[in-house]
C-alpha positions in Angstrom: 37.4 3.1 17.7 39.8 5.7 15.8 39.4 7.8 18.9 40.0 5.3 21.5 37.1 5.7 22.9 36.0 2.0 23.1 39.8 1.1 24.4 38.5 3.7 27.1 35.5 2.2 28.3 37.2 -1.1 28.8 39.9 0.0 30.8 37.1 1.9 32.8 35.2 -1.5 33.3 38.4 -2.8 34.1 38.6 -0.2 37.3 35.1 -1.0 38.0 35.2 -4.0 38.6 38.4 -3.7 40.9 36.5 -0.9 42.9 33.3 -3.3 43.6 35.9 -5.8 44.4 37.6 -3.7 46.9 34.3 -2.6 48.3 33.5 -6.0 49.3 36.7 -7.1 51.2 38.5 -3.5 52.2 38.6 -2.3 55.7 36.2 0.1 56.6 37.7 3.3 55.0 37.4 5.9 58.1 37.9 3.8 60.9 40.1 0.8 59.3 37.5 -2.0 60.9 37.9 -5.3 58.9 35.2 -5.6 56.2 34.3 -8.9 54.5 30.6 -8.6 52.7 28.2 -11.1 54.3 26.1 -10.7 50.8 26.0 -8.2 47.7 23.3 -6.0 46.5 24.1 -4.6 43.2 22.5 -3.3 39.6 22.9 -5.2 36.7 25.3 -3.0 34.9 28.0 -3.2 37.8 29.0 -6.5 35.9 31.4 -7.8 38.9 28.4 -8.9 41.5 27.9 -12.6 40.2 31.9 -13.0 40.1 32.6 -11.4 44.0 29.7 -13.7 45.3 31.3 -16.5 43.8 34.7 -15.9 45.1 33.2 -14.7 48.4 30.8 -17.8 48.2 28.3 -14.9 49.3 24.5 -14.6 48.5 24.2 -11.8 45.5 21.0 -10.3 45.0 20.4 -7.9 41.9 17.8 -4.4 42.0 17.4 -2.0 39.6 15.3 0.8 38.4 14.9 -0.3 34.9 14.0 -4.0 33.5 16.8 -6.1 32.4 15.5 -9.6 32.8 13.5 -11.3 29.6 10.1 -11.0 29.3 7.8 -10.9 26.3 6.0 -8.0 27.9 8.4 -4.9 26.6 11.5 -4.7 25.2 15.1 -3.8 26.7 15.6 -0.4 27.5 18.9 0.4 25.3 17.6 -2.2 22.5 15.8 -0.4 19.5 13.8 -3.5 18.0 12.0 -2.5 14.7 9.1 -5.1 14.8 6.9 -4.3 11.6 8.1 -8.2 10.2 8.0 -10.1 13.3 6.0 -10.5 16.3 6.6 -8.1 19.1 6.6 -10.7 21.8 9.3 -12.3 20.3 11.2 -9.2 19.4 10.8 -7.8 22.7 12.2 -11.3 24.2 15.0 -11.5 22.0 16.4 -8.0 22.7 17.1 -9.1 25.8 19.5 -11.5 24.7 21.0 -9.7 22.4 21.5 -6.8 24.7 23.3 -9.5 26.9 25.5 -10.9 23.7 26.7 -7.6 22.1 27.5 -6.9 26.3 29.6 -9.9 26.8 31.1 -9.6 23.0 32.4 -6.5 24.1 33.4 -7.0 27.8 33.6 -10.8 28.1 37.9 -10.4 27.7 38.3 -7.7 30.2 35.9 -10.1 32.7 37.5 -13.0 32.6 40.5 -11.5 32.9 39.7 -9.8 36.1 38.3 -13.2 37.4 41.5 -14.7 36.7 44.1 -12.2 37.6 41.9 -10.8 40.7 39.3 -13.3 42.1 41.8 -16.2 41.3 38.0 -17.9 39.1 38.4 -19.5 35.9 37.2 -18.3 32.8 33.3 -18.0 32.1 32.1 -19.8 29.2 31.2 -17.6 26.4 28.0 -19.9 25.5 26.8 -19.1 29.7 28.4 -15.8 30.8 25.3 -13.3 29.0 22.7 -15.4 30.6 24.8 -16.1 33.5 22.5 -14.5 36.2 19.5 -15.8 34.8 21.4 -19.6 34.6 21.9 -18.8 38.6 18.5 -17.3 39.2 19.5 -14.6 41.1 16.9 -13.0 42.8 15.9 -9.7 41.1 13.8 -6.9 42.6 13.1 -4.1 40.3 12.2 -0.9 42.3 9.1 1.0 40.4 5.7 0.9 41.4 3.0 -2.3 40.2 0.7 0.2 39.5 2.8 1.8 36.6 4.4 -1.2 34.9 2.8 -4.7 36.4 4.9 -7.7 36.6 5.3 -9.6 33.3 3.2 -12.6 34.0 6.6 -14.6 32.4 8.9 -13.3 35.3 9.5 -16.3 37.8 8.9 -16.3 41.1 12.5 -14.8 41.8 11.8 -11.4 40.2 9.9 -9.0 41.7 8.3 -5.4 41.9 8.5 -3.8 44.9 7.4 -0.6 44.5 9.4 3.2 44.4 12.3 3.2 46.9 12.2 6.6 49.0 14.7 7.7 51.8 14.8 10.2 54.8 15.0 13.4 53.2 17.1 16.6 54.7 15.2 19.3 55.4 15.7 21.6 52.0 15.0 25.3 51.3 14.4 26.7 47.7 17.0 29.3 46.9 15.9 32.8 46.6 15.5 32.3 42.5 13.3 28.7 42.9 11.5 30.5 46.0 9.9 33.6 43.2 9.4 31.4 41.0 7.0 29.2 42.7 5.3 32.4 44.5 4.8 34.2 41.1 2.0 32.1 39.7 -0.1 28.7 39.9 1.7 25.2 40.7 4.2 24.3 37.7 4.5 21.2 36.1 7.6 19.2 36.2 10.1 18.3 33.0 13.2 16.5 33.5 15.3 13.7 31.4 17.1 12.8 34.7 20.9 11.9 33.1 19.6 11.0 29.5 22.1 13.7 27.3 20.2 14.9 24.1 22.1 15.2 20.6 20.3 18.4 20.2 19.4 20.5 23.5 19.0 23.1 21.9 16.1 21.7 19.7 15.1 20.0 22.9 14.5 23.7 24.5 12.6 25.0 21.7 10.2 21.7 21.3 9.7 21.7 25.7 9.1 26.2 25.8 6.5 25.5 22.6 4.7 22.7 24.5 4.7 24.8 27.8 3.3 27.7 25.7 0.7 25.6 23.7 -0.4 24.0 27.1 -0.7 27.4 28.8 0.8 26.8 32.1 4.4 27.2 34.3 6.8 24.6 33.9 10.3 23.8 36.1 12.9 21.9 33.5 15.8 20.3 35.0 19.3 21.7 33.1 19.9 18.1 33.5 23.3 16.4 31.5 22.7 18.5 28.7 22.5 21.8 29.9 18.9 22.7 28.9 17.7 26.1 28.5 21.6 27.8 28.4 21.0 31.6 27.6 17.0 31.4 27.6 15.2 32.6 29.3 10.8 32.9 29.9 8.9 34.4 32.3 7.2 30.8 32.7 9.7 28.7 32.5 12.5 27.8 35.6 15.5 26.0 34.3 16.8 24.8 36.9 20.1 23.2 38.0 20.5 20.6 41.0 17.8 20.3 43.4 16.5 17.5 45.8 13.5 15.7 44.2 11.5 14.4 47.5 8.2 14.3 48.4 8.8 16.7 51.2 10.8 19.2 49.6 
C-alpha cells in the first residue's frame, strides 16, 4: 500500500475493463469495418465479460485453464487453505467463496464505477456480485483433459471439461544451440513453470540441477519469467528462452 502498488493495480483493471468494452463495439482496427459482438467468450479474471454481455444483451461463455467454479473436489488455485481442523471438502468449497469475496472487496467499487460511467448500468449489489456468474448460470468450459482432472461430480451441467486446446502450429526450426543440445545425447526431459515468478530463482535453479543429476537425465529448462539458470551452465542441462511448445515443434 505504501508503495502505491494497489492503486496502480486498480487503475490497470479499470483500463482493462475499458479495453474489453472497446473490443466488443469498436470497428476493426485494420479495415475500419463496423463491429459489435454477437457473443462474448472470456476467462473469469478479465472481469468485464458478464457486464459487457449485459450491456449488449448478448450471450457470454466463460473458458479457462484452471478451476474457477466452486467444488468440494479441490481448492481454488489462488487459495492456500489450511485444513487440519476442518473438513477438507468444506474447505475446498469455501476457498472459491473466499477468493470471490476478497476479489470483489478489492475491485467492486472500480467495476461498479465503470458499469455506471461507461456502460450506463446500475451497480451490482455486494451480496450478489461475487457469485454473479454462478447465479446467472453462465456456461463454463474448462480447457484440460478429463483424463488428467475429471469433472467434479458437484459441478452442474452448464459447467464442462472439454480437453486441451490446440491450434495449427507454424513450421519451427530449432536454433543452433537447441539443435546441438538435442543431438548431443539421449532425449531430454522438459522442466518449466510457465508464467510463475519464483521468489528465489537461484535456489530453484540449484534444486532443478540437483534433481536432474540425481535422476541421471538430460533436461531442457524453460527460463520463464524468473530467468532460471542465469549465469549457470551444465552439459546436461539447457536453460532455454522462448520456444514453441507444440507437438510438431
